[in-house]
Every structure is written in C-alpha cells, then in structure tokens.
C-alpha positions as CSV (number, residue, x, y, z in Angstrom):
1,M,94.2,89.4,117.8
2,T,92.0,91.6,119.9
3,K,88.2,91.3,120.4
4,G,85.7,94.1,120.1
5,K,81.9,94.5,120.1
6,V,79.8,96.2,117.4
7,V,77.9,99.0,119.2
8,Q,75.9,100.7,116.5
9,F,75.8,101.9,112.9
10,R,77.4,105.3,112.4
11,R,74.4,107.5,112.0
12,G,73.1,111.0,111.9
13,R,69.7,112.4,112.7
14,H,68.2,111.4,109.4
15,T,70.7,109.0,107.8
16,I,72.5,105.8,108.6
17,Q,75.9,105.0,107.0
18,E,75.4,101.3,106.0
19,K,79.1,100.4,105.8
20,H,80.2,102.4,108.9
21,F,80.0,100.9,112.4
22,L,81.0,101.9,115.9
23,I,83.1,99.3,117.7
24,Q,84.0,99.1,121.4
25,I,87.4,97.4,121.8
26,D,87.8,95.3,125.0
27,G,90.1,97.0,127.5
28,V,90.1,100.4,125.8
29,I,88.5,103.2,127.7
30,K,90.3,106.3,126.5
31,K,90.7,108.0,123.1
32,N,94.5,107.9,123.3
33,D,94.4,104.1,123.6
34,A,91.9,103.8,120.7
35,E,94.1,105.8,118.4
36,K,96.6,102.9,118.4
37,F,94.1,100.8,116.5
38,I,93.6,103.2,113.5
39,G,94.4,101.4,110.3
40,K,94.0,97.9,111.7
41,E,91.9,95.3,109.9
42,V,88.6,94.1,111.4
43,T,86.7,90.9,110.6
44,W,83.1,89.9,111.4
45,K,82.0,86.3,111.1
46,S,78.3,85.6,110.5
47,P,76.6,82.6,112.1
48,S,76.7,80.8,108.7
49,G,80.5,81.3,108.5
50,K,80.7,84.3,106.1
51,I,83.5,86.7,106.9
52,I,83.2,90.4,106.1
53,A,86.4,92.5,106.4
54,G,86.8,96.1,107.2
55,K,89.3,98.7,108.5
56,I,89.3,101.0,111.5
57,S,89.2,104.6,110.2
58,G,89.3,106.7,113.3
59,T,88.1,107.3,116.8
60,H,84.6,108.3,117.9
61,G,84.3,110.5,120.9
62,I,86.5,110.4,124.0
63,K,85.6,107.0,125.5
64,G,87.6,104.7,123.3
65,I,85.1,103.8,120.7
66,V,86.4,103.5,117.1
67,R,84.8,103.8,113.6
68,A,85.2,100.9,111.2
69,I,84.4,100.9,107.5
70,F,83.5,97.5,106.1
71,E,83.8,96.3,102.5
72,R,80.1,95.3,102.4
73,G,77.6,96.5,104.9
74,L,77.0,94.3,107.9
75,P,73.4,93.1,108.6
76,G,71.5,94.6,111.4
77,Q,72.0,91.3,113.4
78,A,75.7,92.2,113.7
79,V,74.9,94.9,116.3
80,T,76.1,93.6,119.8
81,T,78.1,90.8,118.3
82,E,81.9,90.3,118.4
83,V,84.5,91.3,115.9
84,N,88.2,90.4,115.6
85,I,90.8,93.1,115.3
86,L,94.0,92.0,113.7
87,T,96.9,93.7,115.4
88,S,100.2,94.3,113.7
89,E,102.2,92.0,116.0
90,I,101.9,89.2,113.5
91,K,103.1,91.5,110.7
92,N,106.0,92.7,112.7
93,D,107.2,89.2,113.4
94,K,107.3,88.5,109.7
95,S,109.2,91.7,108.9
96,S,111.7,91.0,111.7
97,S,112.3,87.5,110.3
98,Q,112.9,89.0,106.9
99,D,115.5,91.4,108.4
100,T,117.4,88.6,109.9
101,K,117.5,86.8,106.6
102,R,118.9,89.9,104.9
103,E,121.6,90.1,107.6
104,I,122.6,86.5,107.2
105,K,123.2,86.9,103.4
C-alpha cells in the first residue's frame, strides 16, 4: 500500500469537478513514475471512520501528480489529508498462488 496526499479538486476557471481530485503520491516526482499507478484503487478514510473509494484515472502535468475519480465526492476537509493507494502486489501474490495450485493438479 502506498500513501498519497490530496492536493486539490480538479477544476477549471469556472467549474469544480466534485468527484475528481488531484493526488500527490509519496516518492513520485515524474510523469513516467506516476503512469504506473493508473487504474489502481484509492481509499480515503474520514475522521469518523467512513471509507470512500476511488480509482486513479490518469496523470496531471509532468510533476507526478495523478487524477483520481471517487465514487462519491470527498468533502472539502479532505484536501491536504492522506489517501491509501492499493498496489497490485497483493493481487499478483494471489494469482501466483492460484497458478501453483493449477500446476499441482
């Protein structure tokens, strides 16, 4: 699991996309590194314990910031708070264990 920080709503000059957020991932400073996270799941946990899930949809600019679309819009208090990014390492472990089961049979 990787940590990130909600930087801002995705916005234009006159409009704000309520479900779209920009996220800075810890340790990622280039666009090429950020592209590896496209399609990964993101979760934000509120102070009361509610979890809102989303998905990384693409990069934003050249400095390693990514765009995430959440199921429900996050509250304004979510800006500058941490999010968890679920990496595929866990999923790969499960698939590799299934492959070994198939080979044994």
